[in-house]
C-alpha positions as a LaTeX table, in Angstrom:
\begin{tabular}{lrrr}
\hline
Residue & $x$ (\AA) & $y$ (\AA) & $z$ (\AA) \\
\hline
Met1 & $-0.05$ & 0.06 & $-0.01$ \\
Glu2 & 1.57 & 3.41 & $-1.07$ \\
Lys3 & 2.18 & 5.90 & 2.14 \\
Glu4 & $-0.22$ & 8.92 & 0.37 \\
Lys5 & $-3.23$ & 5.85 & 0.63 \\
Lys6 & $-2.11$ & 4.70 & 3.77 \\
Thr7 & $-2.06$ & 8.37 & 5.22 \\
Leu8 & $-5.82$ & 9.22 & 3.73 \\
Val9 & $-7.37$ & 5.94 & 5.18 \\
Ile10 & $-5.80$ & 7.20 & 8.93 \\
Glu11 & $-6.90$ & 10.49 & 8.31 \\
Lys12 & $-10.55$ & 9.27 & 7.55 \\
Phe13 & $-10.87$ & 6.76 & 9.88 \\
Gly14 & $-8.68$ & 8.10 & 13.01 \\
Arg15 & $-10.88$ & 9.41 & 15.80 \\
Arg16 & $-8.11$ & 12.18 & 16.64 \\
Ala17 & $-5.38$ & 13.46 & 13.97 \\
Gly18 & $-2.44$ & 10.95 & 14.52 \\
Asp19 & $-4.70$ & 8.12 & 15.50 \\
Thr20 & $-3.82$ & 5.09 & 13.91 \\
Gly21 & $-4.38$ & 2.27 & 16.70 \\
Ser22 & $-8.04$ & 2.53 & 16.68 \\
Pro23 & $-10.03$ & $-0.34$ & 15.08 \\
Glu24 & $-12.09$ & 1.51 & 13.06 \\
Val25 & $-8.19$ & 2.72 & 11.24 \\
Gln26 & $-6.86$ & $-0.65$ & 11.82 \\
Val27 & $-10.17$ & $-2.59$ & 10.00 \\
Ala28 & $-9.72$ & 0.16 & 7.32 \\
Leu29 & $-6.12$ & $-0.46$ & 6.97 \\
Leu30 & $-6.41$ & $-4.10$ & 6.79 \\
Thr31 & $-9.79$ & $-3.91$ & 4.11 \\
Glu32 & $-7.59$ & $-1.83$ & 1.90 \\
Lys33 & $-4.87$ & $-4.41$ & 1.72 \\
Ile34 & $-7.51$ & $-7.54$ & 1.27 \\
Asn35 & $-8.38$ & $-5.76$ & $-1.57$ \\
Glu36 & $-5.07$ & $-4.75$ & $-3.09$ \\
Ile37 & $-3.95$ & $-9.09$ & $-2.43$ \\
Ser38 & $-7.60$ & $-10.10$ & $-3.56$ \\
Gly39 & $-6.21$ & $-8.66$ & $-7.17$ \\
His40 & $-3.06$ & $-9.94$ & $-6.56$ \\
Leu41 & $-4.61$ & $-13.76$ & $-6.14$ \\
Lys42 & $-6.65$ & $-13.53$ & $-9.19$ \\
Leu43 & $-3.84$ & $-12.81$ & $-11.52$ \\
His44 & $-1.50$ & $-15.28$ & $-9.60$ \\
Lys45 & $-3.82$ & $-17.98$ & $-8.58$ \\
Lys46 & $-0.74$ & $-20.62$ & $-7.50$ \\
Asp47 & 0.48 & $-18.06$ & $-4.82$ \\
Asn48 & $-0.46$ & $-19.41$ & $-1.95$ \\
Ser49 & 1.97 & $-17.80$ & 0.44 \\
Ser50 & $-0.04$ & $-14.74$ & $-0.03$ \\
Arg51 & $-3.13$ & $-16.40$ & 0.05 \\
Arg52 & $-1.85$ & $-17.95$ & 3.46 \\
Gly53 & $-1.00$ & $-14.00$ & 4.80 \\
Leu54 & $-4.69$ & $-12.99$ & 3.01 \\
Leu55 & $-6.44$ & $-15.59$ & 5.47 \\
Ala56 & $-4.28$ & $-14.31$ & 7.94 \\
Met57 & $-5.15$ & $-10.18$ & 7.35 \\
Val58 & $-9.13$ & $-11.59$ & 7.33 \\
Asn59 & $-9.39$ & $-13.30$ & 10.63 \\
Leu60 & $-7.51$ & $-10.07$ & 11.97 \\
Arg61 & $-10.17$ & $-8.20$ & 10.63 \\
Arg62 & $-12.86$ & $-10.43$ & 12.13 \\
Arg63 & $-11.51$ & $-10.25$ & 15.31 \\
Leu64 & $-11.20$ & $-6.37$ & 15.79 \\
Leu65 & $-14.97$ & $-6.01$ & 14.07 \\
Asn66 & $-16.21$ & $-8.75$ & 16.81 \\
Tyr67 & $-14.33$ & $-6.96$ & 19.17 \\
Leu68 & $-15.72$ & $-3.33$ & 17.81 \\
Ser69 & $-19.65$ & $-4.99$ & 17.76 \\
Arg70 & $-19.22$ & $-5.60$ & 21.44 \\
Glu71 & $-17.90$ & $-2.38$ & 22.25 \\
Asn72 & $-19.56$ & $-0.19$ & 20.25 \\
Phe73 & $-22.55$ & $-1.29$ & 18.21 \\
Lys74 & $-23.21$ & 2.08 & 16.12 \\
Arg75 & $-19.55$ & 2.36 & 15.18 \\
Tyr76 & $-19.74$ & $-1.17$ & 13.94 \\
Val77 & $-22.72$ & $-0.66$ & 12.10 \\
Ser78 & $-21.21$ & 2.93 & 10.34 \\
Leu79 & $-17.82$ & 1.33 & 9.69 \\
Thr80 & $-19.20$ & $-1.52$ & 7.98 \\
Glu81 & $-21.71$ & 0.13 & 6.15 \\
Glu82 & $-18.76$ & 2.69 & 4.80 \\
Leu83 & $-16.38$ & $-0.23$ & 4.04 \\
Lys84 & $-19.25$ & $-2.24$ & 2.83 \\
Ile85 & $-18.49$ & $-5.53$ & 4.34 \\
Arg86 & $-21.03$ & $-7.53$ & 4.88 \\
Arg87 & $-22.21$ & $-8.30$ & 8.65 \\
Lys88 & $-23.06$ & $-11.35$ & 10.59 \\
\hline
\end{tabular}
């Protein structure tokens, strides 16, 4: 992911300036990475090491989303709608 794109995502989803650790920012960054790797895997179907990394990112994002849904359900709903992520 390019630095400019990462900075834009952090600014858009951060709660305050310089916020990189909130669950919203982490989920948004993981979603961007997941989308990039998914595009790569469409071209390179036998790249199993990237597929394994993709699965790890998807699992981490799911855990962060579960945490966010427990802590603040309204933020969870707005984040999943904005990122177009399916909810359970």
